[in-house]
C-alpha positions in Angstrom: 11.5 -1.6 -6.8 9.9 2.1 -5.7 9.3 3.1 -2.5 5.2 4.9 -3.3 2.0 3.7 -2.3 1.5 5.3 1.1 -1.8 3.6 3.6 -4.3 6.6 2.4 -3.8 5.5 -0.9 -3.7 1.5 -0.7 -6.8 2.0 2.0 -8.5 4.0 -0.9 -7.6 2.0 -4.1 -9.0 -1.5 -1.9 -11.8 0.2 -0.8 -10.8 0.3 2.8 -12.5 2.1 5.7 -9.9 0.7 8.7 -6.8 -0.6 9.2 -8.5 -4.0 10.3 -9.0 -4.1 7.1 -6.2 -3.7 5.8 -4.5 -5.7 7.9 -6.5 -8.8 7.0 -5.9 -8.1 3.8 -2.0 -8.5 4.1 -2.7 -10.9 7.0 -0.9 -9.3 9.6 -1.9 -7.5 12.9 -3.9 -4.6 13.1 -1.0 -2.7 15.8 1.3 -3.2 12.9 -0.6 -1.3 10.2 -1.7 1.1 12.4 2.2 1.6 13.3 2.5 2.8 9.4 1.9 6.9 9.2 -0.9 7.7 6.7 1.1 9.8 4.4 4.1 7.5 4.1 5.3 4.8 2.0 4.2 1.1 3.1 6.7 -1.1 3.5 8.3 -2.5 0.5 7.5 -6.0 1.1 3.6 -4.9 1.5 4.3 -2.7 -1.5 5.4 -5.6 -3.4 2.0 -8.3 -2.1 -0.5 -5.2 -3.3 1.8 -5.2 -6.9 1.6 -9.1 -7.1 -2.4 -9.4 -5.9 -3.4 -6.0 -7.5 -1.2 -4.9 -10.3 -3.7 -3.2 -12.3 -4.4 -0.9 -9.2 -0.5 -0.7 -7.9 1.7 -0.5 -11.1 5.0 -0.4 -11.3 5.1 1.9 -13.7 2.7 4.6 -12.5 5.6 5.1 -9.6 8.7 5.7 -11.1 6.1 8.3 -13.4 5.4 10.2 -10.3 8.9 10.2 -9.2 10.3 11.7 -12.2 7.1 14.4 -12.3 
């Protein structure tokens, strides 16, 4: 598993405008999401959930390809 997607990237790909929408998606509090920096990778468990729910939007291959660039 690779640390890759930032909060900004996730919100953009899912079409979310707010931390509250992202928090609802993950089933966690808005305050938890608000602690994540915009440009840092989101927590690994949340990345796994993203990949499981939307493998077309969050493929592992993309993370590997961009890391090697």
